[in-house]
C-alpha positions in Angstrom: 38.9 124.2 55.8 40.3 120.8 54.7 41.3 120.0 58.3 37.8 121.2 59.6 36.0 119.0 57.1 38.2 115.8 57.1 36.0 114.1 60.1 32.7 114.9 58.1 34.1 113.4 55.0 35.2 110.3 56.9 31.7 109.8 58.4 30.1 110.2 55.0 32.4 107.7 53.4 31.8 105.0 56.0 28.0 105.6 55.9 27.9 103.4 52.8 27.7 100.0 54.6 30.3 98.1 52.6 32.8 101.0 53.1 31.8 101.2 56.7 32.5 97.5 57.3 35.7 97.5 55.3 36.9 100.5 57.4 35.9 98.9 60.7 37.7 95.8 60.1 40.8 97.1 58.5 41.4 100.8 59.0 43.9 102.1 61.7 42.0 105.4 62.0 41.2 104.8 65.7 44.4 103.2 66.9 46.6 105.4 64.8 44.5 108.3 63.6 47.5 110.7 63.0 49.1 108.4 60.5 45.9 107.7 59.0 45.2 111.3 58.6 48.7 111.9 57.1 48.3 109.3 54.5 44.8 110.3 53.6 46.0 114.0 53.1 49.0 113.0 51.2 46.8 111.3 48.7 44.2 114.2 48.4 46.8 116.9 48.1 49.5 115.3 46.0 46.7 114.3 43.4 45.4 117.7 43.3 48.8 119.7 43.6 51.6 117.2 42.9 53.6 116.7 39.7 53.1 113.5 37.4 55.7 111.7 39.5 54.2 112.5 42.9 50.7 111.5 41.7 52.0 108.1 40.4 53.9 107.6 43.8 50.8 108.2 45.9 48.4 106.3 43.8 50.8 103.4 43.7 51.1 103.6 47.4 47.2 103.6 48.1 46.8 100.8 45.5 49.4 98.6 47.4 47.9 99.5 50.8 44.4 98.6 49.4 45.5 95.2 48.1 44.6 93.1 51.3 41.7 95.2 52.3 38.8 92.8 51.5 35.8 91.8 53.6 32.3 90.5 53.0 30.7 92.8 50.7 33.9 95.0 50.3 36.7 95.2 48.1 38.8 98.3 48.2 39.2 98.0 44.3 35.5 98.0 43.7 34.8 101.0 41.2 31.3 101.4 42.7 32.7 102.0 46.2 35.5 104.2 45.0 33.0 106.2 43.2 31.1 106.8 46.5 34.2 108.1 48.2 35.2 110.4 45.4 31.6 111.6 45.3 31.7 112.4 49.0 34.9 114.5 48.4 33.3 116.6 45.7 30.1 117.0 47.9 32.0 118.0 50.8 34.6 120.1 49.3 31.8 122.2 47.6 29.7 122.5 50.8 32.7 123.4 53.0 33.8 126.2 50.4 30.3 127.6 50.1 29.8 127.7 53.8 32.8 129.9 54.1 32.9 131.8 50.8 29.2 131.8 49.7 27.6 130.0 46.7 29.6 129.4 43.6 28.1 130.1 40.3 27.1 127.3 37.9 30.2 127.7 35.7 32.5 127.4 38.9 30.5 124.5 40.3 30.9 122.4 36.9 34.5 123.3 36.8 35.1 122.2 40.3 33.0 119.0 39.7 35.2 118.0 36.7 38.4 118.6 38.7 37.2 116.4 41.5 36.7 113.5 39.1 40.4 112.8 39.3 39.9 111.5 42.8 37.8 108.6 41.4 39.6 108.0 38.0 42.9 107.8 39.9 41.6 104.8 41.8 39.8 102.2 39.7 36.8 104.4 38.6 36.4 104.4 34.9 35.8 107.8 33.4 32.4 106.7 32.1 31.3 105.6 35.6 31.8 109.2 36.9 28.4 111.0 36.4 28.6 113.2 33.4 27.4 116.4 34.8 26.0 118.0 38.0 22.4 116.6 37.3 23.7 113.2 36.9 25.6 113.6 40.0 22.8 114.8 42.0 20.7 112.0 41.0 23.5 109.6 41.9 23.9 111.3 45.4 20.2 111.3 46.3 19.9 107.6 45.0 22.6 106.6 47.5 21.8 109.0 50.6 18.0 108.5 50.4 18.3 104.7 51.1 21.3 104.7 53.6 20.9 102.3 56.6 23.8 102.2 59.1 24.1 99.5 61.5 25.2 99.5 65.0 28.8 98.1 64.2 29.5 101.3 62.1 27.5 103.6 64.5 29.8 102.5 67.3 32.8 103.0 65.1 31.7 106.5 64.2 31.2 107.5 67.9 34.5 106.3 68.7 36.0 108.2 65.9 34.2 111.4 67.2 35.7 110.6 70.7 39.2 110.7 69.4 40.2 107.2 69.2 43.8 106.9 70.4 44.6 110.5 69.8 47.2 112.0 72.3 45.6 113.2 75.6 46.4 116.7 74.9 44.3 116.8 71.7 41.3 115.2 73.4 39.7 118.4 74.6 39.4 119.6 71.1 37.1 116.6 70.1 34.1 118.1 71.7 34.3 121.1 69.4 35.2 118.7 66.5 32.1 116.7 67.1 29.8 119.6 67.2 31.3 121.0 64.0 31.2 117.8 62.2 27.6 116.8 63.2 26.5 120.3 62.0 28.0 119.9 58.7 26.7 116.4 58.0 23.7 115.9 55.5 20.9 115.6 57.8 19.9 112.4 56.2 23.2 110.8 57.1 23.1 112.4 60.5 19.8 110.6 61.2 21.0 107.4 59.7 23.7 107.4 62.3 21.3 108.1 65.2 23.2 111.2 66.3 21.1 113.7 68.4 20.8 117.1 66.7 18.0 119.5 68.0 16.9 122.9 66.9 18.9 124.4 69.7 22.2 122.6 68.3 21.3 124.1 64.9 21.0 127.6 66.3 24.2 127.4 67.9 25.8 125.9 65.1 24.4 128.7 62.7 25.8 131.3 65.3 29.2 129.8 65.3 29.3 129.7 61.4 28.1 133.3 61.2 31.2 134.2 63.1 33.7 131.7 61.7 33.1 132.2 58.1 34.0 135.9 58.0 36.7 135.5 60.5 38.3 132.9 58.2 38.0 135.1 55.2 39.7 137.9 57.0 42.7 135.9 57.7 45.7 136.6 55.2 45.8 134.4 52.2 49.3 133.0 53.4 47.8 131.9 56.8 44.8 130.3 55.2 47.2 128.3 52.7 49.5 127.4 55.5 47.8 123.9 56.3 48.0 122.9 52.6 51.8 124.1 52.5 52.6 121.9 55.6 50.6 118.9 54.3 52.3 119.0 50.9 55.8 119.5 52.5 55.3 116.5 54.7 53.9 114.2 51.8 56.6 115.2 49.4 59.4 114.5 52.1 57.9 111.2 52.9 57.0 109.9 49.3 60.4 111.1 48.0 62.5 109.6 50.8 60.7 106.4 51.4 59.8 103.5 49.0 56.1 102.6 48.9 56.8 99.3 50.8 57.9 101.2 53.9 54.9 103.1 54.2 52.0 101.2 52.7 51.3 99.2 55.9 50.3 102.2 57.7 47.9 103.5 54.9 44.7 101.4 55.8 
């Protein structure tokens, strides 16, 4: 599920104008999407499942890589922008889980919400800035999303991203499916802000796909569902145990 939701998460992050322009000016997501994915995945999984030393290594790596990432209106160390990125991770994580496994009860959502706070507090977000509960989070989320305006620079970047950037030729055909699923999972307000076309026919086909995909995914053996996480963690642990931060940080942006 993580692999499926990654492009949606990225589009939601860069929908906030300062983040979008920072990414357009500094990120290698188009020119080296595989390395960008590996670095982002390493942070997400090591913070969630790593030990204390692994978490320290990956957070230090991200902080060093973010050092030079500054542009007009954007500073990678800005707590307000890091809050948005962490909020996107929680919102998307909950959404993709419920699409495949059904609604969580209130206690489960609260527990998930508190667990996701680590993605903000690990990177410059003071604990008191993380919304205190789900009601506060929902108020924060709508206050941002309701007023989003995405300019042509970020729109062009998003379209290039969904086209695959500089992905290997063999992977390009999969981008049409990826684009369809990504747009179907986007918050409709964000989808409209990007100017993406999404008709009732698109929605009907998306609903049909999900009606088949969700039970098919649930029917897979747990070992197979967990395989992507195991592979990402294995790759991240190998890289961060074997190489000092200075050798890999240049590829993080």
